[in-house]
NUNURO-688874 format. One line per 2 residues: number of its first residue (from 0); their letters; for each residue x, y, z of N, C-alpha, C. Coordinates in steps of 0.001 Angstrom, whole numbers, padded with zeros to 6 digits. Layout:
# NUNURO-688874
NUM> a> X:Y:Z:X:Y:Z:X:Y:Z; ... .
***
This chain:
# NUNURO-688874
0> mn> 051458:052562:208834:051809:052284:207434:052143:050797:207309; 051426:050087:206387:051696:048669:206268:053036:048413:205587 .
2> tf> 053463:047154:205603:054794:046798:205090:054951:047151:203623; 053909:046887:202813:053994:047181:201379:054223:048669:201127 .
4> kk> 053461:049529:201863:053604:050972:201686:054974:051445:202143; 055481:050812:203205:056817:051182:203676:057872:050894:202609 .
6> ii> 057738:049760:201945:058704:049383:200898:058651:050395:199754; 057413:050757:199333:057268:051738:198252:057881:053069:198650 .
8> fl> 057593:053505:199874:058109:054790:200357:059630:054798:200392; 060210:053752:200935:061675:053680:201036:062326:053598:199661 .
10> sl> 061670:052905:198735:062218:052801:197377:062239:054155:196694; 061117:054902:196835:061060:056239:196238:062084:057168:196870 .
12> fa> 062237:057061:198182:063215:057884:198886:064631:057588:198383; 064911:056296:198198:066243:055907:197721:066507:056450:196329 .
14> ll> 065498:056380:195453:065672:056900:194104:065918:058398:194108; 065159:059128:194917:065355:060573:195016:066729:060901:195574 .
16> yl> 067160:060136:196568:068462:060384:197191:069603:060148:196208; 069502:059035:195475:070551:058727:194507:070577:059751:193392 .
18> gc> 069375:060202:192990:069333:061223:191945:069975:062504:192404; 069695:062918:193633:070306:064134:194172:071806:063952:194345 .
20> ss> 072238:062780:194745:073664:062523:194932:074393:062606:193616; 073759:062106:192542:074396:062138:191228:074607:063568:190767 .
22> ds> 073565:064418:190922:073699:065824:190535:074760:066508:191373; 074802:066169:192648:075772:066796:193548:077185:066435:193160 .
24> di> 077372:065157:192731:078713:064713:192356:079231:065502:191160; 078308:065880:190261:078731:066642:189087:079204:068029:189499 .
26> et> 078510:068626:190441:078798:070001:190814:079955:070126:191817; 080191:069075:192603:081205:069145:193641:082358:068222:193304 .
28> pi> 083545:068454:193822:083848:069534:194761:083985:070895:194071; 083963:071927:194894:084160:073290:194408:085484:073807:194973 .
30> ap> 086286:074413:194096:087554:075002:194527:087345:076498:194724; 087312:076984:195960:086991:078406:196201:088105:079349:195781 .
32> qa> 089342:078857:195716:090481:079709:195394:090972:079467:193972; 091463:080529:193348:092091:080382:192034:093405:079610:192173 .
34> yi> 093802:078988:191096:095071:078240:191082:095921:078748:189926; 097137:079166:190223:098061:079658:189200:099410:078978:189397 .
36> aq> 099950:078423:188320:101287:077815:188370:101985:078124:187056; 103226:078561:187139:103992:078925:185951:105137:077952:185730 .
38> nv> 105444:077748:184456:106551:076880:184053:106440:075482:184656; 105234:074937:184585:105017:073556:185003:105673:072640:183974 .
40> sy> 106534:071754:184421:107266:070877:183512:106422:069672:183121; 106444:069346:181829:105770:068135:181375:106713:067241:180570 .
42> ga> 108014:067545:180610:109009:066750:179901:110408:067198:180256; 111414:066550:179657:112811:066803:180003:113378:068048:179335 .
44> dd> 112828:068440:178184:113352:069593:177459:112982:070885:178184; 113875:071877:178110:113625:073160:178776:112360:073843:178272 .
46> hq> 111974:073554:177024:110791:074184:176452:109508:073445:176804; 109613:072295:177407:108416:071518:177744:107843:071986:179082 .
48> vf> 107294:073190:179054:106682:073796:180241:105421:074536:179814; 104548:074772:180778:103356:075567:180509:102970:076336:181757 .
50> di> 102178:077400:181545:101553:078150:182633:100087:077732:182688; 099558:077618:183897:098156:077245:184053:097452:078222:184988 .
52> yl> 096261:078642:184581:095444:079578:185354:094047:078973:185484; 093647:078656:186705:092324:078099:186945:091541:079054:187840 .
54> pk> 090279:079327:187501:089510:080344:188232:089046:079856:189603; 088720:080795:190448:088116:080466:191739:086696:079964:191521 .
56> nr> 086195:079262:192520:084836:078701:192484:084609:077783:191284; 085671:077145:190843:085537:076223:189718:085034:074859:190206 .
58> tm> 084510:074091:189257:084022:072755:189541:084587:071805:188494; 084134:070568:188542:084564:069586:187550:083991:069876:186166 .
60> kt> 083169:070909:186061:082664:071347:184759:083528:072436:184132; 084484:072970:184887:085293:074082:184396:086212:073604:183274 .
62> kv> 086057:074198:182097:086822:073776:180925:088093:074619:180767; 088991:074131:179925:090313:074735:179788:090602:075038:178321 .
64> vi> 091096:076245:178052:091557:076624:176719:093083:076548:176691; 093609:075819:175717:095059:075696:175543:095518:076690:174480 .
66> li> 096500:077522:174824:097068:078497:173895:098399:077970:173358; 098597:078071:172028:099835:077580:171417:100425:078683:170535 .
68> hg> 101630:079090:170854:102292:080207:170166:102802:079815:168781; 103155:080839:168004:103723:080636:166683:105239:080736:166704 .
70> gs> 105817:080854:165494:107263:080960:165371:107858:080005:164357; 107060:079610:163344:107536:078733:162264:108075:077400:162776 .
72> wi> 107593:076951:163916:107971:075688:164548:109398:075676:165107; 110169:076747:164888:111573:076752:165307:111896:077839:166332 .
74> tg> 110993:078792:166520:111207:079861:167500:109889:080121:168224; 109891:081143:169070:108663:081558:169741:108617:081117:171190 .
76> dk> 107676:081716:171910:107555:081441:173342:106121:081743:173783; 105694:081087:174838:104347:081281:175370:104084:082722:175804 .
78> se> 105135:083472:176084:104941:084872:176480:104248:085673:175380; 104379:085222:174127:103749:085910:173003:102229:085758:173016 .
80> me> 101723:084834:173812:100276:084616:173893:099669:085265:175133; 100468:086042:175872:099965:086628:177117:098852:087647:176885 .
82> li> 098890:088355:175760:097808:089295:175447:096497:088533:175287; 096530:087444:174516:095333:086630:174331:094887:086036:175661 .
84> sg> 095853:085597:176463:095533:085031:177774:094829:086058:178661; 095333:087301:178654:094730:088355:179458:093321:088699:179003 .
86> ll> 093130:088782:177686:091806:089072:177152:090831:087948:177492; 091333:086717:177419:090489:085563:177717:090073:085541:179181 .
88> sa> 091014:085832:180063:090718:085854:181496:089684:086924:181831; 089798:088078:181157:088875:089183:181434:087467:088897:180930 .
90> sh> 087368:088289:179759:086048:088076:179160:085402:086756:179576; 086221:085789:180027:085692:084482:180424:086363:084033:181722 .
92> pd> 086043:084698:182828:086697:084397:184102:086382:083015:184651; 085430:082324:184034:085074:080984:184502:085758:079877:183701 .
94> vg> 086647:080248:182798:087351:079281:181955:088810:079210:182374; 089368:078003:182450:090782:077831:182743:091635:078064:181499 .
96> iv> 092908:078379:181712:093825:078652:180605:095121:077885:180829; 095592:077219:179786:096931:076638:179774:097682:077262:178604 .
98> nm> 098774:077941:178905:099594:078608:177892:100894:077822:177783; 101071:077089:176684:102145:076105:176616:103292:076502:175689 .
100> ny> 104487:076102:176089:105635:076027:175197:105721:074611:174642; 106488:074455:173561:106726:073123:173007:108173:073045:172517 .
102> tl> 108649:071845:172333:110033:071637:171907:110235:072238:170525; 111204:073114:170388:111442:073792:169118:112217:072892:168165 .
104> ad> 111824:072950:166900:112429:072103:165886:113744:072699:165382; 114594:071829:164851:115819:072252:164167:116154:071188:163128 .
106> ae> 117343:071286:162529:117714:070379:161448:117718:068927:161884; 118051:068675:163147:118110:067302:163657:116801:066847:164293 .
108> np> 115909:067793:164570:114662:067483:165276:113484:068116:164548; 112907:067406:163583:111782:067970:162829:110559:068162:163730 .
110> pf> 109677:069048:163346:108522:069373:164202:107538:068217:164385; 107443:067348:163396:106500:066236:163479:107242:064922:163581 .
112> pm> 106860:064055:164538:105705:064161:165445:106022:064827:166792; 107234:065353:166941:107712:065861:168224:106741:066841:168871 .
114> qi> 106284:067838:168117:105448:068879:168716:104022:068419:168952; 103515:067525:168116:102207:066924:168373:102265:066079:169638 .
116> dd> 103385:065384:169840:103560:064613:171074:103553:065534:172298; 104115:066735:172145:104090:067704:173250:102662:068125:173579 .
118> vs> 101873:068390:172554:100470:068759:172788:099743:067615:173499; 099996:066390:173052:099375:065228:173688:099771:065129:175156 .
120> av> 101034:065441:175455:101506:065365:176837:100792:066387:177718; 100553:067574:177197:099852:068602:177967:098389:068203:178180 .
122> vd> 097750:067678:177141:096360:067223:177291:096293:066075:178299; 097273:065177:178255:097313:064075:179222:097460:064598:180653 .
124> yi> 098245:065658:180825:098399:066265:182154:097051:066775:182657; 096318:067449:181789:095001:067966:182172:094079:066818:182574 .
126> ss> 094059:065761:181766:093188:064628:182053:093585:063915:183339; 094889:063759:183558:095374:063020:184721:095178:063781:186025 .
128> nk> 095152:065110:185944:095095:065931:187154:093764:066644:187358; 092762:066284:186571:091496:067027:186639:090833:066904:188008 .
130> st> 090942:065744:188636:090301:065562:189942:091035:066316:191036; 092365:066369:190934:093166:067066:191936:093019:068577:191821 .
132> li> 093083:069079:190586:093016:070524:190361:091576:071036:190262; 090638:070112:190147:089213:070415:190003:088946:071194:188714 .
134> ms> 088839:070435:187644:088553:070995:186327:088092:069859:185425; 087461:070218:184343:087067:069249:183329:088262:068937:182430 .
136> dn> 088208:067813:181725:089224:067566:180707:088683:067879:179314; 087556:068601:179255:087097:069176:177994:087927:070419:177707 .
138> ig> 088422:070519:176487:089372:071580:176165:088992:072300:174869; 089581:073489:174716:089553:074213:173465:090974:074627:173119 .
140> fi> 091197:075027:171878:092512:075487:171446:092397:076861:170785; 093381:077714:171066:093596:078922:170288:095061:078910:169890 .
142> gl> 095325:078837:168597:096699:078775:168114:097006:079905:167161; 098254:080341:167167:098725:081412:166287:099786:080865:165344 .
144> sa> 099568:081015:164039:100538:080618:163022:100904:079133:163167; 102176:078812:163436:102561:077408:163608:101767:076763:164738 .
146> ga> 101474:077536:165777:100655:077027:166875:099237:076729:166440; 098738:077485:165461:097413:077212:164912:097430:075905:164126 .
148> hl> 098507:075696:163381:098657:074426:162663:098620:073247:163629; 099380:073343:164732:099413:072267:165719:098045:072077:166375 .
150> sl> 097360:073195:166649:096036:073124:167265:095043:072391:166368; 095028:072742:165088:094114:072106:164148:094472:070637:163937 .
152> lw> 095755:070361:163739:096183:068992:163459:095846:068072:164632; 096123:068528:165866:095833:067684:167026:094323:067475:167156 .
154> sy> 093559:068545:166975:092112:068461:167134:091471:067549:166087; 091997:067559:164880:091405:066784:163797:091870:065325:163778 .
156> ay> 093123:065086:164176:093698:063755:163965:094088:063007:165231; 094204:063697:166372:094758:063046:167567:093843:063139:168792 .
158> dt> 092676:063691:168624:091737:063812:169740:090938:062513:169862; 091590:061454:170303:090966:060135:170332:089856:060024:171378 .
160> nn> 089867:060901:172369:088847:060853:173421:087769:061915:173271; 087758:062576:172117:086735:063607:171842:086673:064668:172935 .
162> qv> 087826:065211:173280:087896:066214:174338:087762:067642:173828; 087997:067865:172542:088051:069226:172002:086655:069742:171693 .
164> dm> 086284:070831:172364:084984:071469:172130:085036:072493:171002; 086198:073109:170803:086362:074082:169724:087847:074321:169497 .
166> vc> 088197:074736:168269:089587:075062:167952:089602:076321:167097; 090528:077219:167423:090652:078494:166713:092024:078603:166069 .
168> si> 092049:078877:164783:093287:079082:164030:093407:080542:163612; 094479:081175:164052:094808:082526:163603:096008:082405:162685 .
170> vg> 095802:082639:161401:096812:082569:160332:097606:081256:160368; 096918:080154:160556:097602:078865:160610:097746:078205:159246 .
172> pv> 098940:077684:158909:099096:076867:157697:098286:075580:157846; 097590:075183:156795:096726:074002:156900:096990:072940:155840 .
174> nf> 097632:073327:154715:097789:072370:153618:099156:072537:152961; 100076:071620:153278:101428:071716:152749:101550:071160:151333 .
176> td> 100447:070681:150753:100447:070277:149347:099790:071328:148467; 099472:072469:149034:098828:073568:148318:099749:074053:147184 .
178> pa> 099275:074062:145927:100095:074561:144817:100575:075989:145020; 099873:076763:145838:100277:078152:146089:101631:078236:146774 .
180> yn> 102067:077131:147386:103380:077132:148021:104514:076978:147011; 104208:076529:145794:105243:076388:144779:105849:077750:144449 .
182> gh> 107150:077873:144649:107816:079139:144404:107639:080154:145506; 106899:079798:146548:106689:080712:147671:107987:080830:148466 .
184> pa> 108380:082059:148851:109669:082237:149545:109784:081463:150850; 108656:081177:151483:108712:080463:152762:108726:078948:152578 .
186> yq> 108497:078471:151341:108264:077040:151160:109521:076194:151293; 110628:076625:150709:111826:075789:150719:112319:075510:152138 .
188> sl> 112353:076542:152973:112785:076328:154348:111800:075427:155087; 110496:075593:154787:109470:074742:155389:109660:073293:154945 .
190> yq> 109884:073091:153675:110082:071757:153103:111282:071075:153743; 112382:071821:153884:113584:071262:154492:113382:070970:155976 .
192> lf> 112628:071823:156640:112380:071634:158067:111676:070311:158328; 110745:069949:157464:110031:068695:157623:110784:067516:157005 .
194> gs> 112025:067744:156578:112870:066654:156108:112679:066282:154653; 112355:067249:153789:112112:066991:152364:111187:065793:152177 .
196> ps> 109996:065850:152723:109115:064676:152801:108352:064395:151516; 107727:063227:151489:106885:062823:150373:105535:063522:150442 .
198> id> 104782:063404:149359:103436:063975:149333:102569:063329:150413; 102700:062023:150584:101906:061330:151610:102190:061899:152997 .
200> fl> 103467:062165:153271:103820:062718:154577:103244:064125:154734; 103346:064935:153681:102823:066293:153747:101313:066291:153991 .
202> et> 100626:065323:153426:099192:065203:153692:098943:064791:155140; 099809:063929:155674:099664:063473:157059:099761:064625:158050 .
204> vs> 100604:065608:157756:100809:066723:158685:099980:067944:158323; 099033:067787:157411:098193:068903:156962:096784:068776:157527 .
206> py> 096354:069715:158364:094978:069669:158870:093932:069586:157764; 094204:070203:156631:093281:070156:155504:092965:068719:155116 .
208> hr> 093982:067863:155115:093814:066472:154708:093371:065567:155854; 093407:066070:157102:093036:065246:158259:091647:065569:158801 .
210> at> 091036:066623:158284:089689:066988:158739:088690:065901:158345; 087714:065661:159212:086670:064674:158958:085308:065275:159314 .
212> tt> 084282:064496:159079:082930:064972:159399:082726:065156:160894; 083586:064559:161710:083451:064675:163167:084423:065692:163776 .
214> sp> 085097:066474:162949:086006:067497:163465:085231:068508:164307; 085865:069061:165351:085151:069973:166252:084875:071326:165611 .
216> pt> 083968:072110:166190:083729:073469:165698:085039:074242:165560; 085187:074906:164422:086466:075509:164056:086283:076978:163683 .
218> ll> 087171:077810:164194:087137:079248:163937:088430:079626:163215; 088313:080231:162035:089464:080525:161182:089596:082026:160931 .
220> fy> 090848:082539:161054:091151:083938:160755:092365:084010:159840; 092234:084770:158738:093346:084913:157796:093392:086324:157221 .
222> gg> 094607:086712:156795:094817:088031:156202:095159:087933:154728; 094616:088859:153944:094814:088838:152506:096197:089250:152051 .
224> md> 096974:089902:152931:098314:090365:152582:099396:089593:153344; 099064:088385:153770:099994:087580:154563:101183:087146:153701 .
226> pl> 102426:087500:154097:103593:087120:153303:104038:085677:153538; 103498:085017:154537:103936:083664:154897:102918:082579:154574 .
228> vp> 101643:082885:154748:100586:081900:154537:099706:082362:153374; 099721:081622:152248:098911:082019:151087:097431:082121:151443 .
230> ts> 096730:083032:150802:095308:083215:151096:094505:081950:150816; 094997:081123:149887:094295:079880:149552:094215:078931:150737 .
232> qg> 095136:079058:151705:095121:078167:152855:093810:078299:153635; 093439:079512:153978:092195:079719:154704:090971:079450:153846 .
234> ed> 091012:079897:152597:089868:079724:151711:089585:078248:151448; 090651:077486:151210:090469:076057:150941:089987:075307:152195 .
236> md> 090500:075732:153370:090050:075090:154612:088575:075359:154845; 088163:076576:154562:086747:076938:154672:085899:076064:153756 .
238> ek> 086339:075903:152522:085584:075079:151564:085551:073614:151991; 086688:073116:152502:086750:071709:152926:085799:071451:154099 .
240> lt> 085813:072321:155085:084943:072143:156240:083473:072276:155856; 083191:073143:154901:081817:073269:154400:081368:071974:153738 .
242> tl> 082234:071402:152909:081926:070144:152232:081695:069010:153223; 082480:068995:154301:082360:067951:155320:081179:068177:156257 .
244> gv> 080627:069368:156230:079525:069685:157128:079977:069986:158544; 081233:070419:158690:081773:070748:160012:081361:072168:160385 .
246> th> 080855:072335:161594:080513:073661:162097:081770:074524:162128; 081736:075681:161484:082921:076540:161465:082561:077942:161030 .
248> ef> 083503:078856:161266:083419:080223:160757:084756:080579:160124; 084689:081296:159014:085888:081755:158308:085839:083275:158211 .
250> hf> 086868:083925:158766:086924:085386:158755:088195:085830:158044; 088005:086705:157065:089097:087113:156174:089225:088635:156188 .
252> yp> 090444:089111:156463:090721:090548:156475:091624:090864:155276; 091061:091391:154194:091795:091546:152931:093071:092373:153045 .
254> ee> 093090:093374:153917:094234:094279:153991:095235:093916:155092; 095034:092797:155768:095911:092423:156875:096950:091386:156448 .
256> gh> 098032:091304:157226:099102:090372:156937:099102:089187:157874; 100285:088877:158411:100433:087718:159299:100220:088168:160741 .
258> gw> 098982:088626:161011:098640:089218:162301:098203:090653:162100; 097507:091214:163090:096957:092555:162938:096674:093182:164290 .
260> eg> 096411:094489:164238:096128:095258:165447:094856:096084:165219; 094583:096969:166165:093495:097926:165989:092119:097301:165939 .
262> an> 091279:097863:165068:089870:097467:165001:089705:095994:164634; 090547:095494:163740:090423:094093:163338:090830:093146:164462 .
264> ll> 091783:093569:165297:092141:092755:166458:090972:092688:167437; 090305:093822:167633:089130:093837:168505:088022:092957:167938 .
266> dt> 087877:092986:166612:086872:092157:165965:087200:090672:166154; 088473:090317:165989:088907:088932:166185:088651:088493:167619 .
268> ss> 089017:089342:168576:088826:089022:169992:087353:088800:170310; 086499:089650:169750:085069:089531:169987:084524:088220:169429 .
270> ki> 084961:087855:168240:084481:086626:167611:084978:085390:168365; 086217:085428:168855:086729:084313:169659:085930:084182:170942 .
272> st> 085654:085315:171576:084891:085307:172819:083508:084698:172614; 082854:085078:171523:081527:084535:171216:081597:083031:170982 .
274> yi> 082644:082586:170314:082806:081168:170014:083029:080355:171292; 083837:080896:172190:084076:080215:173466:082787:080130:174264 .
276> er> 082050:081201:174291:080776:081217:175018:079816:080175:174446; 079830:080054:173147:078888:079148:172482:079264:077680:172668 .
278> ym> 080562:077379:172562:080969:075971:172532:081696:075485:173779; 082015:076409:174693:082694:075986:175916:081940:076413:177169 .
280> gs> 080654:076721:177003:079841:077025:178171:079628:075779:178997; 079145:075948:180216:078911:074809:181115:077899:073857:180505 .
282> e> 078169:072575:180653:077270:071555:180122:076063:071370:181047 .
***
């Protein structure tokens, strides 16, 4: 083989080798064992902890769903999301789960920006430790009630690195300037909790007002008999996302309240599972 042919051969070999190495780097390393850690601390407050479940045989492509509980921003615990966590593990064993607590609000400590900062801290933990724990920093959210509000708000307004692949709101408040809240029994305590704020502030903390054309795929569930969240919240969010051209689904159960069981719960679980499969599958 003359010198010219040798150079061509070696060049082609190098290109093939580098190409194979690049693909290999994406797939490896592989973690053969599952990883489970409970009450991982991410701050000084007792509530700043989360549980993490990572599947066996995961790679740097393994994505993580963050679960955020409800409780009107002042109560609640991650244990309330264990049913969703169990269903998620059973139907999507290749997806990681982070079930988080957040600092609870009170008269001296309003929920914003405190709880959004907590969500940011958990996302930062995932990003900072992805190489050690072997996982992607691509994430999804499933939030319930106040947790749904936090999930939507963070995904729409604070996802500066475009990490969110999908966000799911189950009976989440989305618009604190909604006229339907006028005279609503839950409104005065909500208004006081946020510090009797201005309209501008209420818009700042409302996912409805923070949604943009680049908001991630969104899954919405609401009940027609909800005593806490007016039906207009889900309907208006659906209309806003449609106007913006954001990929989303809106599911409305006319006879349900602030949560549900039975056949509608199974329907909700099925739709969430389909959404995760569609938007959080391996890249």
